[in-house]
C-alpha positions as CSV (number, residue, x, y, z in Angstrom):
1,M,-4.7,-17.2,45.1
2,A,-7.4,-19.8,44.1
3,G,-10.5,-17.5,45.1
4,L,-12.3,-15.4,47.6
5,F,-15.7,-16.5,48.5
6,K,-18.0,-14.7,51.3
7,K,-21.6,-15.1,52.5
8,I,-23.3,-11.9,53.4
9,K,-26.7,-11.1,54.9
10,N,-27.6,-7.5,54.0
11,R,-28.9,-6.0,57.3
12,P,-31.5,-3.4,55.8
13,T,-33.3,-5.8,53.7
14,G,-32.5,-9.3,55.3
15,R,-31.5,-10.7,51.7
16,R,-28.5,-13.1,51.4
17,Y,-25.7,-12.6,49.1
18,V,-22.6,-14.3,47.9
19,I,-19.5,-12.5,46.8
20,S,-17.0,-14.5,45.0
21,T,-13.6,-13.3,43.2
22,I,-11.8,-15.6,40.8
23,R,-8.6,-15.2,38.5
24,K,-9.9,-15.2,35.1
25,S,-6.5,-15.0,33.5
26,P,-2.9,-14.3,34.5
27,E,-3.6,-10.5,34.5
28,S,-7.5,-10.7,35.1
29,F,-9.6,-11.1,38.1
30,E,-13.3,-10.9,38.5
31,T,-15.4,-10.2,41.4
32,A,-19.0,-11.4,41.2
33,V,-22.1,-10.7,43.8
34,F,-25.0,-13.1,43.6
35,T,-28.4,-13.1,45.2
36,A,-28.5,-16.2,47.5
37,N,-31.5,-18.5,48.9
38,F,-31.8,-19.5,52.5
39,L,-28.5,-21.7,52.4
40,Y,-26.4,-19.3,50.7
41,W,-26.6,-21.1,47.4
42,P,-26.6,-18.5,44.4
43,R,-30.0,-18.5,42.6
44,S,-28.3,-18.1,39.3
45,L,-24.9,-18.5,38.5
46,K,-25.3,-17.5,34.8
47,H,-26.8,-14.0,35.9
48,P,-24.7,-12.3,38.9
49,D,-26.3,-9.1,40.0
50,L,-22.9,-7.3,39.7
51,V,-19.4,-8.1,38.2
52,I,-16.2,-6.2,38.5
53,H,-13.4,-6.8,36.5
54,T,-9.6,-5.9,38.1
55,E,-6.2,-6.1,36.8
56,T,-4.1,-6.9,39.9
57,I,-4.5,-9.4,42.7
58,E,-4.3,-6.2,45.2
59,A,-7.1,-4.5,43.4
60,A,-9.1,-7.4,43.5
61,C,-8.9,-8.3,47.2
62,Q,-9.6,-4.6,48.2
63,M,-12.6,-4.8,45.7
64,H,-14.0,-7.9,47.5
65,E,-13.4,-6.7,51.0
66,R,-15.1,-3.4,50.2
67,L,-18.2,-5.0,48.6
68,V,-18.4,-7.5,51.7
69,Q,-18.3,-4.4,54.2
70,R,-20.6,-2.3,52.0
71,L,-23.0,-5.1,51.1
72,A,-23.6,-6.0,54.8
73,L,-24.9,-2.2,55.8
74,E,-26.2,-0.4,52.6
75,L,-29.0,-1.0,50.2
76,P,-28.2,-3.3,47.8
77,A,-29.8,-1.6,44.9
78,R,-27.8,1.8,45.6
79,L,-24.5,-0.4,45.5
80,F,-25.2,-2.3,42.3
81,Q,-26.2,1.2,40.9
82,E,-23.0,2.9,42.0
83,Y,-20.7,0.0,40.5
84,G,-22.9,-1.1,37.5
């Protein structure tokens, strides 16, 4: 797995987000959520809104898909507070 990447538009707020999952080391994965501009470019790569670390590829893929589904429908602040 090289990485997962998804562009999301939050329905309640209209804000755009980018969710990215990468392999940090052979046994570590990182999923990050970035606020994006109109063209879905992250506003700040150094300061993601949310970062979640996982240890297996299955957990990383599940977390990525869960965040994609929830971020599209729920308020972002509540989601970031729950995972942050």
